[in-house]
C-alpha positions as CSV (number, residue, x, y, z in Angstrom):
1,X,-26.5,19.4,-0.6
2,X,-24.7,22.5,1.0
3,X,-21.4,22.7,-0.4
4,X,-19.4,22.6,3.6
5,X,-21.1,18.8,3.4
6,X,-19.2,18.4,0.1
7,X,-16.1,19.2,0.8
8,X,-15.9,17.1,4.0
9,X,-17.7,14.0,2.0
10,X,-14.7,14.6,-0.4
11,X,-12.2,14.7,2.4
12,X,-13.3,12.1,3.5
13,X,-12.8,9.9,0.1
14,X,-10.4,10.8,-0.5
15,X,-8.7,10.2,2.9
16,X,-10.4,6.8,2.6
17,X,-8.5,6.5,-0.6
18,X,-5.8,7.2,0.5
19,X,-5.8,4.6,2.7
20,X,-6.8,2.3,0.7
21,X,-3.5,2.7,-1.6
22,X,-1.6,2.8,1.1
23,X,-3.0,-0.8,2.2
24,X,-2.8,-2.3,-1.0
25,X,0.9,-1.1,-1.6
26,X,1.9,-2.2,1.8
27,X,0.6,-6.1,1.0
28,X,2.5,-6.2,-2.7
29,X,5.1,-5.1,-1.3
30,X,5.0,-7.5,2.0
31,X,3.6,-10.5,-0.5
32,X,7.1,-9.8,-2.9
33,X,10.1,-8.6,-0.3
34,X,10.7,-12.1,1.8
35,X,10.4,-14.1,-1.5
36,X,13.0,-11.7,-2.9
37,X,15.1,-11.6,0.0
38,X,15.1,-15.2,0.7
39,X,15.9,-16.1,-3.4
40,X,18.6,-13.2,-2.8
41,X,20.3,-15.5,0.5
42,X,20.1,-18.8,-2.0
43,X,22.0,-17.3,-4.6
44,X,24.8,-15.4,-2.2
45,X,25.2,-19.2,-0.3
46,X,25.6,-21.0,-3.7
47,X,28.6,-18.4,-3.7
């Protein structure tokens, strides 16, 4: 394997890993945020 191919594939892997991390972070943020917002709204209404 020549160096340029290795560098190209490593950059591709970094981009792929970055995208996976962003998707996972976005998924968890989306999962947590609506329920937290609902809880906060309920607490405000009770007062």
